[in-house]
N, C-alpha and C positions, 0 to 999 in steps of 0.2 A: 495589490500589495498583501506583503505576507504580514505586517504588522510588527515585525520584529524589530525592537529598538536597537541598533548597533551602535557601536563608538567608532567616529572617524578614525582610519587605521593607515590612510594611503601615503600619509607623511613618514611612516616608521620605517625603520630599517629591517629588511627581508633577507632571506636566501632560500636556495630550494634545500629542501629535504636530504640530506647525504645519505641517507636509509634506504633512497632511490637512485636507479640508475635507469636512464632516459636510452630507448632502443628503438630506432627506427623499425616499421613493420618488414621490411626488405632485410632488414640485419638478425632478425629472430631466426633462432633454431626452426626448421621445418616443422618439426612439430606442434610447435606454438603459431606459426603461420596457419597451421591447418585449423587449429582452434579457433583463431579470431578469422578467419577468412573473411566472413561476414562485413567484417568493418573494413576491408581493403576496398570495397566498391565505393566508399563516401571519399570524395575528395577532397574533404577537410579533416581525414583520420590521419595522423602523424604515426603513433606507434604506441608502445608501452612503456609505462613506468613498472620497472621489476624489482623489488625488493633485494637488498644486498644482504645475502645469506638467511637464516631462518628467524622468526620474530612475530612481531604482532602485525606487521604491514601486508597488505595485500596488493595484489596486481590492479593496475588502474590503467585503464585507455584513456591515451590524451589526443586532443585536435591540436592541429598545426598552431594556432595561436597560444595554447599552454605550453607545448614543447617549446616555444620561442621563448617564452616568459622562463620557463623551467633552466634552459641554457643560460639565458641572461643572468639569472640570480644563480648560477653556480658558484659566484662569488659574493660574498655578503654586501650589502649595500642599499640605498633607496630605491624604490621602485623605477625602471626605464622611464625617461621623459616623455615618451610617447603613449605610455598608460596614462599618465597623471594628465598629459595635455589633450587626451582623447575621454577623460573622464566622463562617464554618464553618470545618471541617477541610480544606475545598479553597480556601478565598478566597485564601490566601499565593498557592497555585499559579496559579490562575484570574488575579490581578493578574501574577504572572510571566507568564503566555501573553502577556498583551496588551502587556507590554514586548518580550517577545522578539518578538513579531510586529508591532513598532513601531506599534502604536495609541497607547500611553502612554509617556512619558519618564521616566525615573527619575533624580533631582539625584546628582550623584557630583562632588567636589572643584569645585565650584561651575559644573558646566555639566551639561546633561541629555542623558544617552543611553538608547539604546534598541536592540533586535537583538542581532548579536553583541558590540557594545561594551559592555552591561550584563551579559555572561555571568558575570564576576567577582562581580559584586553579588549576581546572583540564585542561581547554583548552589554548593553548599559543595564544599569540595576533596574530589576523590576519584580514586582511581588506576583508569582505565580498563582491563581487562584485553585483554589482546593478543588477537587471534582465534584460537580454537582449533578445528582442525576444518577439512575442505575448503570447507564454504558458508561460514563467517564469512568466511574468507579470500578465497573470491570475490567475497563481499558488499563488503568493505573494498575490493579491487581496483576493483569497480566503481564505487564512491565516489570514490576516487581516480582514477580515470577521469572522472568526469563533472566533478570539480572545474577538471581540464585543459583541459575543452573550452571555447571562446569562445561559448558560447550562456547569452544571459542571458533568453529565453523559457522560462520552468518548463515547459512544455506538451511543448517539444521536448525540452527536458534529461530530463522524464521518462521519455519514449520512447526516447532513448538506454539510461537505467539499465536500463529493463525490459527490453530486448532483448540487455543484455550477456551474452557469454559463448555468443552463436551460433556456430555452426559457418559459415564462409564457404560459399557456395554454387558450388563448384567445377562444373567442367564434368565431372568424374566423377559427381557427384551430378545434374548437371540431367540428364544422360543416361540415368542409372540409375533415377530418379525423375519421368521426363517426363510422365507421366499419371496420372490419377486408378486407372487400371486397374492401371498399374505401381507404384504405393504400395501397393494392397490386395493384390497379390501378393509384394511385399516383407515387408508386415507377415505376411501367413498370415491374413490375414481369409477367404480363401475356403477354406484347407486345411479338410479333412473334421471331425477333432475339433474346431476351432474353430465350423465351422457349426454342428456338432450343440450344442455348449454355447452359443452365441449365440442360435439359435433358441429353444431349451429356456427360456431364462433372460430373454432381452433383446428388446425392441422398437428397431429401427434407428429414429432421430429424423432425419427430414429436414424442411429450411424450403422450401417450393415458392416457386420463382421468387427464390430467394435463394443466391447461391453462398456455401457455407460452407466454410471452412477446416478442417474437424474430421469424421472419422467421430466419430459420437455414437450411444450405447445408452442405452435408460431399462429400468430394472428392471422387471418384470411382476410382482414382489409387494412390492417394497420402495417405501415412498411418500417423495417429498422432503422436504427440510426446509420449514419456516416457509416461506410466499410470500413476505412482505417482504424473504427473503435469497435471493438467486441461488441456491445450493446448499447452503451450509453448508460443513462440514470438508472439506479438499481434501487428498488423499493425492497428491503428486507422484512420478512414477515416471520418472527420469532415465539410461536407457542411453545409450552411443553408439549412432549410428545403426547400425552393422553388427551391433550386438546386439539389434536390435528386435524381430526374429522370435521369438527366444526368449523375449525377456520378454512379447510380447503374449501369446503360448501360455501362459506362466506364468500372466500376469493374468489370461486369461480361465478358466483351470481355478480357480485359488484363488477368484474372484469367485464360483464358483457358490455356495460355503457362507458369504457373508457378508452384511452388511447394506448394502451400497454401493446406492443408486438410481440411480446415473449414472455414465458415464465415456465420455472422448474421446481420441482420438488423432489428431495431424496429418494431414491429408488429400492434401498435397503436400509437396514437397521441402523448402521453407521452414518449412513445419509440424513437419518431422522433423528439421529442423537447430536449432531452437531449444531451449533447455534444459528448458524446460516443455511437451515435447511430447506428455505422457501425464498426465492425471488422472482421478481417481477419487474420487467425491465420497460424503459420509456425512454421517448427521444428528448423529451424536456421537463424540466422539474415540475412546472406549475399543473400539468394532470396528473404527476405522482403525487404531489402532496393533497391533490383533491380526492385521490384514489385512498389516499391514507386516510384523510380524514372520515370519508365515507366507511372505512374498515374499521376505525377507531370505535365509531357508534356501535358496529354491529358485533364488535367482538369485545365490547365493555366488559371487564371482570374477567378475561380470558387470563390464564396462567401465562405469565409471559417467562422466556430463557434468556433471549439478550444476547445481540452479537457484537463481541467488542469491536472496537476501531471502527465503528459507523456512527452517524450522526440521528441521535434520536429527534423521534416525531412523537411528541408525547413522553409523559414522565415515568409509564410504566416499562419501558424498554421492548415492549411489543414490536413496535413498527422504527424502522430505522431507515437510513438510506446513505448511498456512495454513489460514486460515477467512475466508471473504468477510464484509465488513463490513456491518451494518445499512444501507439508505438513512440517508445524514444528513439531517437537518432543515435545509432551506435548499439541497438540492439541485437543482441544473437539468436540465431533462428533456434539453436539448442536449449536455450534458456525458457523458450516457449512464450506465451504471451502473460501480461499481469494483469490480475484485476485489481479493482480496487483494494480490497484487503491486502492482497497478495504485496501490491505495490507498497502500502503502507509497511506491513512488517518485515518486506526486506529490508527496507530502508532503517526502521528502526533495529532490527537486529546488527547492521553494519555499525551503528551509533552505539549498541550496547559493548560489543565486542572491543571497538576502538578504546571508550571508556575505560572499560575494564582492565585493559593492558596498559593503560597509561595510571600509572601510580601518582602520578603530580595532578591529576584534574583535580577541579576544585568543587565538582557535584557527584553524587552519586551517579551511575551511569545509566540508569533508567531516567534520570532527569536531562543528563546530557543527551540522550536519543530523543527526546522531545522537543529540545532547542534547536536541534539540527533539522529535524522533520521540520519545525515551523518557518525553517527558508524556504521550505519546499511549496509553500504556498497553501499548507495545511492549518486549521486552526486547530490546534493540540488541547483545546478546552472541550469544545464540542465536537472536534474529530469530522468537521465538514470541510470539504476544499473550499480555498479562498478565491477569489478572483485574481486571474492570473493563471490559475492551475490548468486552464485550456479545456473549460466546460464545452460540452458539444450544446449546439443549438439548432433551430429549425433551420 
């Protein structure tokens, strides 16, 4: 459950958003068919909602069920009887999401509204708690920063959110971490105790012919997560760069007796100055939590950097976690896989842009983006995925 309190809206009057044109896939121009060809293999895929003219709306792909609803609601009125008769527990939320995403509009005081403007009709009143802890505060600051940027491209805006809290690449760090060898020495990768532990428990992972921004190691004994998921549960270790050599040695030592199956650390200056510079992967949450407890003891007092949009493990921001989402139905190959943080920032960016372009919205754009994400089974107070997100299991 996502714990978002929604008003019952199924008995209200709706219509399809006239700002969109519904076009079946085989009626699209050839260039659009090529761009979205990956979707054509899905028997449930119908086509696209294309914005009419220029404006704040973006292209949306729709399934056959949504397409039928959009066609039915071309004329305003109550929802179709089959939708109401077959209403399930999540039907109210599904319709609310279509309104928030501007696919449908709902009648309110003689006019039709959608997106952020429909927020007061959809959400029951609740008091959003103030962020408590370093990572929630950094995450809120990132959202407020994103709201202030004059960027209407969700992809670009997501990138700015994703890289928020990076340490600037000053001349000091550029000189200190000038080469891959310098980075390796700085981390202590070739220090004798680390070399022995790495060789005994891990295989170095390289990508021939491809420049990889990470040093990567794969466990010799622990298997990876489900093939459909990139890696599974992720433990983020985020010390300030000056504390990285101590952190690296502690992690390599603690991981000897863990069930981690993969870990990586930045391979260049830019990689070590980003907040998510060091990531360890597990199949399940319990061993991740156990490893985090051991590391918290070993790294007590270590200066923390802090990874936005991750769930804290402790109060200092040094350790946190997330989980890579399963590939979504209808994903496009050219978009690439989404990690936990990229999945989050992509959705936050869409919410920010939508709210910023909706002058009738009742919430600040960053708050609307949080509320929309809350419907995706994410706790937007702690930044932990909720039950229903599709968490991996053994």
